[in-house]
N, CA, C and O atoms as a DFTB+ gen file, in Angstrom:
460 C
 N C O
     1  1     -46.671      -2.146     -37.457
     2  2     -47.243      -2.133     -36.130
     3  2     -48.598      -2.840     -36.169
     4  3     -49.435      -2.547     -37.023
     5  1     -48.802      -3.753     -35.257
     6  2     -50.059      -4.502     -35.182
     7  2     -51.060      -3.769     -34.309
     8  3     -50.699      -2.997     -33.420
     9  1     -52.329      -4.035     -34.590
    10  2     -53.391      -3.416     -33.806
    11  2     -54.500      -4.427     -33.590
    12  3     -54.924      -5.102     -34.528
    13  1     -54.968      -4.533     -32.363
    14  2     -56.058      -5.444     -32.038
    15  2     -57.359      -4.896     -32.595
    16  3     -57.720      -3.754     -32.312
    17  1     -58.069      -5.697     -33.386
    18  2     -59.335      -5.262     -33.967
    19  2     -60.491      -6.191     -33.611
    20  3     -61.648      -5.826     -33.818
    21  1     -60.213      -7.366     -33.087
    22  2     -61.273      -8.310     -32.746
    23  2     -60.847      -9.137     -31.552
    24  3     -59.666      -9.206     -31.211
    25  1     -61.821      -9.760     -30.925
    26  2     -61.536     -10.597     -29.763
    27  2     -62.691     -10.542     -28.788
    28  3     -63.853     -10.488     -29.190
    29  1     -62.374     -10.557     -27.513
    30  2     -63.384     -10.594     -26.468
    31  2     -64.231      -9.323     -26.463
    32  3     -63.705      -8.212     -26.541
    33  1     -65.538      -9.501     -26.371
    34  2     -66.488      -8.394     -26.295
    35  2     -67.282      -8.519     -25.004
    36  3     -67.369      -9.598     -24.416
    37  1     -67.852      -7.420     -24.576
    38  2     -68.672      -7.401     -23.371
    39  2     -70.011      -6.750     -23.692
    40  3     -70.071      -5.729     -24.376
    41  1     -71.079      -7.353     -23.190
    42  2     -72.434      -6.824     -23.383
    43  2     -73.060      -6.625     -22.007
    44  3     -73.069      -7.533     -21.176
    45  1     -73.577      -5.437     -21.784
    46  2     -74.299      -5.157     -20.545
    47  2     -75.682      -4.643     -20.903
    48  3     -75.844      -3.849     -21.830
    49  1     -76.678      -5.105     -20.157
    50  2     -78.052      -4.643     -20.319
    51  2     -78.487      -4.068     -18.984
    52  3     -78.632      -4.797     -18.003
    53  1     -78.691      -2.768     -18.949
    54  2     -79.019      -2.073     -17.700
    55  2     -78.080      -2.474     -16.573
    56  3     -78.516      -2.682     -15.440
    57  1     -76.805      -2.582     -16.878
    58  2     -75.788      -2.895     -15.874
    59  2     -75.512      -4.365     -15.665
    60  3     -74.476      -4.702     -15.091
    61  1     -76.398      -5.274     -16.106
    62  2     -76.163      -6.714     -15.970
    63  2     -75.319      -7.204     -17.146
    64  3     -75.718      -7.073     -18.303
    65  1     -74.152      -7.768     -16.840
    66  2     -73.291      -8.276     -17.907
    67  2     -73.754      -9.658     -18.336
    68  3     -73.986     -10.532     -17.501
    69  1     -73.887      -9.849     -19.638
    70  2     -74.283     -11.142     -20.190
    71  2     -73.042     -11.929     -20.591
    72  3     -72.028     -11.350     -20.980
    73  1     -73.129     -13.242     -20.494
    74  2     -72.094     -14.114     -21.039
    75  2     -72.487     -14.342     -22.495
    76  3     -73.606     -14.770     -22.778
    77  1     -71.577     -14.060     -23.411
    78  2     -71.902     -14.168     -24.822
    79  2     -70.983     -15.154     -25.528
    80  3     -69.885     -15.457     -25.062
    81  1     -71.461     -15.641     -26.660
    82  2     -70.658     -16.497     -27.527
    83  2     -70.678     -15.876     -28.911
    84  3     -71.661     -15.245     -29.300
    85  1     -69.621     -16.049     -29.638
    86  2     -69.608     -15.547     -31.009
    87  2     -69.599     -14.044     -31.075
    88  3     -69.082     -13.368     -30.185
    89  1     -70.174     -13.529     -32.134
    90  2     -70.068     -12.118     -32.434
    91  2     -71.187     -11.264     -31.897
    92  3     -72.205     -11.741     -31.397
    93  1     -70.946      -9.980     -32.024
    94  2     -71.912      -8.950     -31.687
    95  2     -72.096      -8.124     -32.952
    96  3     -71.125      -7.835     -33.651
    97  1     -73.316      -7.748     -33.246
    98  2     -73.584      -6.961     -34.449
    99  2     -74.240      -5.646     -34.064
   100  3     -75.250      -5.622     -33.361
   101  1     -73.647      -4.542     -34.539
   102  2     -74.175      -3.197     -34.331
   103  2     -74.041      -2.445     -35.656
   104  3     -73.078      -2.676     -36.387
   105  1     -74.975      -1.555     -35.986
   106  2     -74.873      -0.832     -37.252
   107  2     -73.772       0.231     -37.209
   108  3     -73.570       0.887     -36.187
   109  1     -73.067       0.390     -38.325
   110  2     -72.035       1.430     -38.414
   111  2     -72.637       2.808     -38.651
   112  3     -72.025       3.821     -38.311
   113  1     -73.822       2.853     -39.227
   114  2     -74.430       4.112     -39.618
   115  2     -75.878       4.155     -39.138
   116  3     -76.480       3.117     -38.863
   117  1     -76.426       5.348     -39.041
   118  2     -77.829       5.477     -38.648
   119  2     -78.749       5.620     -39.859
   120  3     -79.942       5.881     -39.704
   121  1     -78.198       5.450     -41.062
   122  2     -78.999       5.454     -42.282
   123  2     -78.622       4.255     -43.142
   124  3     -77.521       3.716     -43.031
   125  1     -79.554       3.845     -44.000
   126  2     -79.231       2.832     -44.995
   127  2     -79.561       3.410     -46.364
   128  3     -80.565       4.097     -46.551
   129  1     -78.687       3.109     -47.308
   130  2     -78.833       3.661     -48.652
   131  2     -79.056       2.539     -49.646
   132  3     -78.556       1.426     -49.488
   133  1     -79.820       2.867     -50.673
   134  2     -80.090       1.911     -51.745
   135  2     -80.020       2.665     -53.067
   136  3     -80.584       3.750     -53.206
   137  1     -79.329       2.083     -54.027
   138  2     -79.216       2.707     -55.335
   139  2     -80.544       2.620     -56.070
   140  3     -81.152       1.553     -56.164
   141  1     -80.990       3.778     -56.597
   142  2     -82.199       3.828     -57.408
   143  2     -81.820       3.580     -58.867
   144  3     -82.439       2.764     -59.550
   145  1     -80.811       4.282     -59.327
   146  2     -80.199       4.092     -60.633
   147  2     -78.791       4.668     -60.542
   148  3     -78.479       5.371     -59.581
   149  1     -77.968       4.396     -61.483
   150  2     -76.563       4.803     -61.419
   151  2     -76.438       6.283     -61.049
   152  3     -76.979       7.153     -61.731
   153  1     -75.723       6.550     -59.966
   154  2     -75.503       7.919     -59.522
   155  2     -76.585       8.488     -58.624
   156  3     -76.443       9.604     -58.124
   157  1     -77.654       7.755     -58.411
   158  2     -78.756       8.224     -57.575
   159  2     -79.109       7.160     -56.543
   160  3     -79.137       5.964     -56.834
   161  1     -79.376       7.629     -55.338
   162  2     -79.727       6.687     -54.278
   163  2     -80.811       7.277     -53.401
   164  3     -81.056       8.483     -53.394
   165  1     -81.452       6.386     -52.661
   166  2     -82.394       6.849     -51.642
   167  2     -81.796       6.511     -50.289
   168  3     -80.967       5.610     -50.162
   169  1     -82.227       7.240     -49.300
   170  2     -81.686       7.070     -47.962
   171  2     -82.841       7.002     -46.979
   172  3     -83.764       7.815     -47.024
   173  1     -82.777       6.015     -46.086
   174  2     -83.805       5.841     -45.061
   175  2     -83.133       5.737     -43.701
   176  3     -81.999       5.272     -43.582
   177  1     -83.852       6.176     -42.686
   178  2     -83.350       5.994     -41.325
   179  2     -83.260       4.509     -41.025
   180  3     -84.123       3.729     -41.427
   181  1     -82.222       4.130     -40.323
   182  2     -82.071       2.737     -39.891
   183  2     -82.365       2.671     -38.397
   184  3     -81.891       3.506     -37.628
   185  1     -83.128       1.701     -38.000
   186  2     -83.424       1.527     -36.583
   187  2     -82.158       1.027     -35.894
   188  3     -81.576       0.034     -36.330
   189  1     -81.722       1.693     -34.831
   190  2     -80.530       1.247     -34.118
   191  2     -80.780      -0.121     -33.466
   192  3     -81.882      -0.395     -32.992
   193  1     -79.754      -0.969     -33.447
   194  2     -79.929      -2.320     -32.921
   195  2     -78.624      -2.902     -32.401
   196  3     -77.540      -2.399     -32.697
   197  1     -78.745      -3.970     -31.622
   198  2     -77.632      -4.819     -31.196
   199  2     -78.131      -6.248     -31.293
   200  3     -79.197      -6.580     -30.775
   201  1     -77.351      -7.097     -31.966
   202  2     -77.663      -8.517     -32.078
   203  2     -76.521      -9.290     -31.421
   204  3     -75.348      -9.016     -31.678
   205  1     -76.870     -10.250     -30.578
   206  2     -75.851     -11.008     -29.856
   207  2     -76.394     -12.385     -29.480
   208  3     -77.594     -12.546     -29.254
   209  1     -75.511     -13.367     -29.416
   210  2     -75.846     -14.686     -28.881
   211  2     -75.333     -14.754     -27.457
   212  3     -74.129     -14.660     -27.219
   213  1     -76.245     -14.918     -26.509
   214  2     -75.887     -14.983     -25.094
   215  2     -76.021     -16.426     -24.606
   216  3     -76.592     -17.278     -25.287
   217  1     -75.490     -16.675     -23.429
   218  2     -75.602     -17.981     -22.778
   219  2     -76.552     -17.831     -21.597
   220  3     -76.418     -16.906     -20.796
   221  1     -77.513     -18.747     -21.495
   222  2     -78.470     -18.706     -20.386
   223  2     -77.811     -19.319     -19.152
   224  3     -77.889     -20.522     -18.904
   225  1     -77.164     -18.446     -18.398
   226  2     -76.504     -18.860     -17.167
   227  2     -77.527     -18.883     -16.030
   228  3     -78.691     -18.535     -16.227
   229  1     -77.087     -19.293     -14.851
   230  2     -77.988     -19.364     -13.691
   231  2     -78.558     -17.990     -13.325
   232  3     -79.694     -17.898     -12.860
   233  1     -77.777     -16.919     -13.532
   234  2     -78.260     -15.579     -13.181
   235  2     -78.673     -14.770     -14.415
   236  3     -78.643     -13.540     -14.380
   237  1     -79.052     -15.440     -15.492
   238  2     -79.496     -14.769     -16.720
   239  2     -80.729     -13.919     -16.413
   240  3     -81.691     -14.431     -15.841
   241  1     -80.724     -12.627     -16.781
   242  2     -81.828     -11.730     -16.414
   243  2     -83.047     -11.869     -17.335
   244  3     -83.460     -10.897     -17.969
   245  1     -83.614     -13.059     -17.407
   246  2     -84.708     -13.364     -18.323
   247  2     -85.905     -12.423     -18.146
   248  3     -86.404     -11.860     -19.120
   249  1     -86.362     -12.257     -16.906
   250  2     -87.542     -11.426     -16.654
   251  2     -87.282      -9.977     -17.038
   252  3     -88.146      -9.330     -17.630
   253  1     -86.108      -9.462     -16.711
   254  2     -85.767      -8.082     -17.057
   255  2     -85.749      -7.893     -18.570
   256  3     -86.263      -6.895     -19.075
   257  1     -85.163      -8.839     -19.293
   258  2     -85.087      -8.731     -20.748
   259  2     -86.476      -8.823     -21.380
   260  3     -86.785      -8.086     -22.316
   261  1     -87.303      -9.718     -20.873
   262  2     -88.643      -9.915     -21.440
   263  2     -89.546      -8.710     -21.203
   264  3     -90.360      -8.371     -22.061
   265  1     -89.412      -8.061     -20.052
   266  2     -90.296      -6.952     -19.703
   267  2     -89.738      -5.585     -20.077
   268  3     -90.485      -4.610     -20.151
   269  1     -88.433      -5.506     -20.314
   270  2     -87.796      -4.212     -20.536
   271  2     -88.239      -3.501     -21.801
   272  3     -88.266      -4.090     -22.882
   273  1     -88.587      -2.229     -21.656
   274  2     -88.997      -1.439     -22.824
   275  2     -88.185      -0.156     -22.963
   276  3     -88.372       0.588     -23.926
   277  1     -87.294       0.114     -22.023
   278  2     -86.453       1.314     -22.093
   279  2     -85.088       1.006     -21.497
   280  3     -84.593       1.740     -20.643
   281  1     -84.480      -0.094     -21.957
   282  2     -83.199      -0.537     -21.421
   283  2     -82.047       0.187     -22.118
   284  3     -82.221       0.797     -23.173
   285  1     -80.879       0.105     -21.507
   286  2     -79.647       0.583     -22.120
   287  2     -78.761      -0.626     -22.355
   288  3     -78.410      -1.343     -21.418
   289  1     -78.399      -0.850     -23.622
   290  2     -77.539      -1.969     -23.991
   291  2     -76.186      -1.394     -24.403
   292  3     -76.104      -0.536     -25.281
   293  1     -75.133      -1.878     -23.758
   294  2     -73.783      -1.399     -24.040
   295  2     -72.956      -2.545     -24.602
   296  3     -72.829      -3.598     -23.977
   297  1     -72.396      -2.332     -25.785
   298  2     -71.523      -3.328     -26.418
   299  2     -70.106      -2.770     -26.438
   300  3     -69.826      -1.797     -27.137
   301  1     -69.211      -3.390     -25.668
   302  2     -67.808      -2.982     -25.630
   303  2     -67.024      -3.949     -26.502
   304  3     -66.904      -5.130     -26.179
   305  1     -66.491      -3.443     -27.609
   306  2     -65.775      -4.283     -28.554
   307  2     -64.285      -4.342     -28.224
   308  3     -63.763      -3.493     -27.502
   309  1     -63.615      -5.349     -28.760
   310  2     -62.225      -5.610     -28.425
   311  2     -61.275      -4.487     -28.849
   312  3     -60.204      -4.333     -28.262
   313  1     -61.652      -3.709     -29.853
   314  2     -60.782      -2.614     -30.301
   315  2     -60.934      -1.356     -29.459
   316  3     -60.319      -0.332     -29.757
   317  1     -61.750      -1.423     -28.408
   318  2     -61.934      -0.296     -27.512
   319  2     -63.151       0.556     -27.829
   320  3     -63.501       1.435     -27.041
   321  1     -63.809       0.319     -28.968
   322  2     -64.994       1.102     -29.295
   323  2     -66.199       0.570     -28.511
   324  3     -66.256      -0.601     -28.135
   325  1     -67.153       1.465     -28.281
   326  2     -68.328       1.138     -27.491
   327  2     -69.562       1.640     -28.244
   328  3     -69.592       2.778     -28.713
   329  1     -70.576       0.783     -28.357
   330  2     -71.853       1.163     -28.954
   331  2     -72.895       1.128     -27.852
   332  3     -73.059       0.109     -27.182
   333  1     -73.601       2.237     -27.661
   334  2     -74.620       2.334     -26.615
   335  2     -75.981       2.500     -27.277
   336  3     -76.211       3.448     -28.028
   337  1     -76.873       1.570     -26.989
   338  2     -78.238       1.595     -27.512
   339  2     -79.172       2.021     -26.387
   340  3     -79.269       1.342     -25.364
   341  1     -79.857       3.141     -26.576
   342  2     -80.760       3.689     -25.550
   343  2     -82.210       3.418     -25.920
   344  3     -82.555       3.306     -27.097
   345  1     -83.050       3.315     -24.903
   346  2     -84.473       3.052     -25.120
   347  2     -84.690       1.701     -25.762
   348  3     -85.575       1.543     -26.603
   349  1     -83.884       0.720     -25.370
   350  2     -83.864      -0.588     -26.033
   351  2     -84.933      -1.545     -25.518
   352  3     -85.374      -1.471     -24.371
   353  1     -85.326      -2.437     -26.406
   354  2     -86.295      -3.486     -26.101
   355  2     -85.987      -4.670     -27.014
   356  3     -85.396      -4.503     -28.081
   357  1     -86.388      -5.860     -26.590
   358  2     -86.182      -7.062     -27.403
   359  2     -87.190      -7.103     -28.542
   360  3     -88.359      -6.764     -28.361
   361  1     -86.726      -7.522     -29.722
   362  2     -87.611      -7.760     -30.857
   363  2     -87.400      -9.193     -31.316
   364  3     -86.452      -9.854     -30.893
   365  1     -88.268      -9.663     -32.167
   366  2     -88.243     -11.052     -32.617
   367  2     -88.448     -11.967     -31.408
   368  3     -88.667     -11.498     -30.291
   369  1     -88.377     -13.231     -31.637
   370  2     -88.597     -14.177     -30.553
   371  2     -87.269     -14.652     -29.992
   372  3     -86.452     -15.219     -30.717
   373  1     -87.054     -14.426     -28.714
   374  2     -85.839     -14.901     -28.055
   375  2     -86.084     -16.333     -27.595
   376  3     -86.980     -16.586     -26.790
   377  1     -85.286     -17.271     -28.108
   378  2     -85.453     -18.686     -27.772
   379  2     -84.173     -19.219     -27.150
   380  3     -83.071     -18.807     -27.512
   381  1     -84.332     -20.129     -26.222
   382  2     -83.188     -20.818     -25.622
   383  2     -83.058     -22.174     -26.286
   384  3     -84.028     -22.927     -26.372
   385  1     -81.855     -22.488     -26.757
   386  2     -81.607     -23.823     -27.295
   387  2     -81.071     -24.693     -26.159
   388  3     -80.118     -24.321     -25.474
   389  1     -81.688     -25.837     -25.972
   390  2     -81.352     -26.700     -24.846
   391  2     -80.008     -27.374     -24.932
   392  3     -79.397     -27.659     -23.903
   393  1     -79.527     -27.639     -26.143
   394  2     -78.273     -28.380     -26.257
   395  2     -77.034     -27.545     -25.946
   396  3     -76.012     -28.101     -25.546
   397  1     -77.099     -26.231     -26.119
   398  2     -75.928     -25.406     -25.813
   399  2     -76.271     -24.162     -24.983
   400  3     -75.399     -23.326     -24.749
   401  1     -77.516     -24.026     -24.538
   402  2     -77.989     -22.935     -23.673
   403  2     -77.816     -21.559     -24.301
   404  3     -77.696     -20.568     -23.581
   405  1     -77.799     -21.477     -25.620
   406  2     -77.659     -20.182     -26.287
   407  2     -79.019     -19.496     -26.418
   408  3     -80.050     -20.139     -26.618
   409  1     -78.983     -18.181     -26.300
   410  2     -80.167     -17.351     -26.482
   411  2     -79.820     -16.279     -27.509
   412  3     -78.964     -15.432     -27.255
   413  1     -80.475     -16.310     -28.662
   414  2     -80.258     -15.290     -29.685
   415  2     -81.096     -14.063     -29.320
   416  3     -82.318     -14.149     -29.206
   417  1     -80.430     -12.927     -29.137
   418  2     -81.106     -11.707     -28.718
   419  2     -80.935     -10.624     -29.770
   420  3     -79.832     -10.404     -30.271
   421  1     -82.023      -9.949     -30.104
   422  2     -81.960      -8.773     -30.964
   423  2     -82.667      -7.642     -30.247
   424  3     -83.864      -7.701     -29.967
   425  1     -81.887      -6.605     -29.957
   426  2     -82.419      -5.410     -29.323
   427  2     -82.542      -4.314     -30.376
   428  3     -81.644      -4.141     -31.201
   429  1     -83.630      -3.586     -30.353
   430  2     -83.769      -2.366     -31.134
   431  2     -84.074      -1.268     -30.142
   432  3     -84.499      -1.535     -29.018
   433  1     -83.857      -0.031     -30.555
   434  2     -84.070       1.054     -29.609
   435  2     -84.284       2.395     -30.272
   436  3     -84.477       2.497     -31.483
   437  1     -84.245       3.409     -29.451
   438  2     -84.503       4.767     -29.902
   439  2     -83.262       5.410     -30.497
   440  3     -83.338       6.074     -31.530
   441  1     -82.110       5.213     -29.844
   442  2     -80.894       5.857     -30.299
   443  2     -79.688       4.957     -30.075
   444  3     -79.556       4.320     -29.031
   445  1     -78.813       4.916     -31.073
   446  2     -77.564       4.183     -30.960
   447  2     -76.408       5.134     -31.195
   448  3     -76.403       5.883     -32.172
   449  1     -75.424       5.108     -30.298
   450  2     -74.276       6.022     -30.387
   451  2     -72.966       5.245     -30.252
   452  3     -72.816       4.411     -29.358
   453  1     -72.012       5.531     -31.159
   454  2     -70.663       5.001     -31.057
   455  2     -69.846       5.955     -30.214
   456  3     -69.905       7.170     -30.399
   457  1     -69.079       5.396     -29.283
   458  2     -68.234       6.223     -28.416
   459  2     -66.794       5.801     -28.536
   460  3     -65.925       6.378     -27.883
């Protein structure tokens, strides 16, 4: 039996749907682990995030994204899973490339939940 695991994804920021290209990246876990020595590891909290390449369309919510400090970012993946990032804000520098109108966006936030 086959099962769909990848394909079209949807990204919404405070209800505005973005046109995206390529993949969406969300963390699977809220912690990251690193081996200290064989059999021992350390664990740190991981900041919840969503990374996506969007297209700067005519109705791209540039001002909302630039000013937003408590947004909700929803990533609906093709397999039916949904990642919701609460208290989200843009980090790093969001740049528009003129040749293909892509905007690389990285959101970090207070809480990320898989549904």
